[in-house]
PABAKE-611126 format. One record per residue (C-alpha): x negated, y, z. Coordinates in pm, whole numbers, plus 50000, padded with zeros to 5 digits. Layout:
<atoms>
XYZ ...
</atoms>
This chain:
<atoms>
500005000050000 498775035249925 498865046650284 496955015750402 499535008050673 500194972350572 503104963850803 505744983950985 504554966651303 501054981251262 502035014651412 504355031551660 505385067751709 507405087051965 510535105151840 509025124151542 508395104051226 504755107451111 503165102950770 505235079450553 508045071750797 506575037950889 506195023751234 508225013551536 510045043451688 510035046552067 512345070052256 509795077252529 505975077852539 504665043752642 501975034452890 498715021352748 499864985552807 503104992252621 501375012452349 498924985552250 501784960952200 504044986052021 501204995251783 500534958751699 497024961551843 497264933752102 494664912351930 490924906951968 487974906451731 485644876751722 482284874451549 481064845351341 477884838051145 477824846650776 477074818050537 476384815050168 476344785249938 472954772149834 474584744449631 478004728649588 477524709049910 475144729750124 475284763450297 472854785250490 473544813350730 472484849050643 470184861350920 470844894351103 474484896650996 477854886451138 481454888451025 484174905251233 487414885251225 490854891551375 491364863551621 495154862851576 495364858651199 491834851551077 491634883150862 488084893750780 487564929850888 483954935550788 480394923050760 478164939251024 474604937051148 473844916051452 473214948551641 476904957651608 478844957951935 482564951251920 484894975652097 488054956052162 491344974552118 492334970152481 489024985752586 489705015852361 493005022452538 491395017252878 488685042052783 491245068952698 493095061853023 489875067553216 488585096453007 491115122453116 491335127153489 493815156153492 497565150653477 499235121053312 498145107452975 500985096852746 500525080252409 502235097152113 501145074151832 498705046151762 498115020451495 495745004651249 494925009050883 493924982650629 495084954050847 492954963851146 489774977150990 490455011851133 492125019251467 493455051851606 495425063851906 496675098351999 497265107552364 499085138652479 497735159252768 499525185852976 500305216952768 498685251152804 499445286252677 497445308852445 498755344452400 502145332652533 502275304952271 502775269752402 499945247252288 500235209752328 496855193952391 495835160452244 493015135852259 492525114351950 490365083351970 489415063251663 487045035451568 486755006951323 486054969951310 484684971150955 481184983851033 481765016850851 483705037151108 481995049551425 483635054751764 485005090151781 486945111252029 488415145451952 490215172452144 492785192451950 495755215252010 499085220551835 500885254251837 504375241951916 506185271151752 504785262751408 503245228151453 499825241451347 496705222351440 494075241851634 490715225151576 488195253051590 484455250251637 483135272551915 479715275952068 479325261352419 482665243152398 482255208452250 485475191252150 484185160051969 482075129952057 480835102051832 478765070551861 477785040651650 478875005351744 475414995951869 473774992152207 475564992552541 479015006352464 479915009152832 477065033952886 477985053352574 481605056252678 480425069553012 478505096352821 481695104852632 483555109652957 480925134853067 480995152552729 484755155152694 485665155653060 485855193253071 489035195652867 489935229153018 486595243752911 487365239752541 490855254052567 489605282352790 487135291252513 489935288852257 492065312252467 489205337152490 488785335952112 492475343052062 492495372252305 489355387052150 490425384451788 493965396351863 492355430051943 490655432151602 492835451951356 492705441750991 493935463450704 495615448150403 492565455150187 490315438550447 492555408050461 492405404650082 488605407050093 488405380250364 490605357650154 488355362649850 485375352350063 487165321350189 488145311449835 485355325449615 485705324749240 482925303849078 480835322248818 481495295448557 485125288848647 487405274248382 490875288548332 492315260248538 489835266348821 490595303548817 494305296248843 493745272049133 491615297149325 494145324949272 496965302149386 495095292749706 494395329249781 498015338949722 499355310749941 497105320550232 498045357350195 501735348350180 501495328650503 499735357650675 502285383150553 505495363450601 505115334950855 507695343951125 505665329051411 502815353351334 504925384851365 503315394451697 499795390251556 500205402751203 497295423751069 495025412351350 492105388451352 494035362051543 496975365451307 494715359351010 492955329851179 496365315251263 497435319750901 494435298750794 495395271351044 498905272450898 497445269250548 495185239450620 497855221950829 500795224750590 499705233050235 499595204849983 496325196949806 495775205349441 495705168049368 498035146049571 495975114249583 497295082349740 495425089950064 495785127650089 497805126650412 495295103850583 492415125150455 494095156550589 494635140050928 490955131250944 489805165650824 491975183651076 490465163351358 486945169351235 487595206751209 488455227150902 485655246150728 488265271050607 489345279550961 485775281351088 484835304550799 487825326650881 486655329351242 483145339151136 484445365450894 486915380251145 484285382751417 481945399851170 484645424251055 
</atoms>
């Protein structure tokens, strides 16, 4: 399937339908024990030796490699080096439970892609407020059993009034952590807890950024110049490229000028930054590939270069 969710049972969500409308809908956020079952992740990975045929009747094992296999159905998830350490799904949920010490962690969605090769879970933290806007805070944790996807944890926020994702890079406020599937995973997950344990620190920095940039006035001509810098026109652009660049500029400007949730911040630095978050969260790509929604989800968690460029330009204005 294009979205790589192979079965309806490979995912759950709470109340709001995500992505392609697949998954098991739950009325209330589950506990981690309930979530792992609802997401169809209550299975383990086993490792076996990798063999190849030397003749019709004989085989030899390939040194330094193993194969990751779903224990419940025998599906091959990936060929990995013998240095690869398996992070079982139940341990991933336990890690998220232990990672956040403040408030109550509730799981909003979780599931697997490509039959279990990639795993993700999204946990909701207590909300906060930025310039009187309610911001729901989330921790996303993802990893893979295919040998290609590292262990990652991200902090992100959602402006409730417009459902915009706030994933902004700021100095001295780390919001992501990543590690390869090698070595002692227990020690590495302990490092992640130290790195991401100060959840309030990131959102405090985000609040300071909002308050600072909300005091920066931007004229219409300045906003147009910022937009041209965000979407520069290539020197050798074809007619089609020129049209695409102009369309992206116009869409961003339209969101800044007309988005109703930005009325209180219009023609300010924070209003313009928020318009860019609205653009990257909701605009459709120029080419709607089979995986564009999944790619957007991943890019938003990693942090948008467009939003980060907008912040740099506003602060330099």
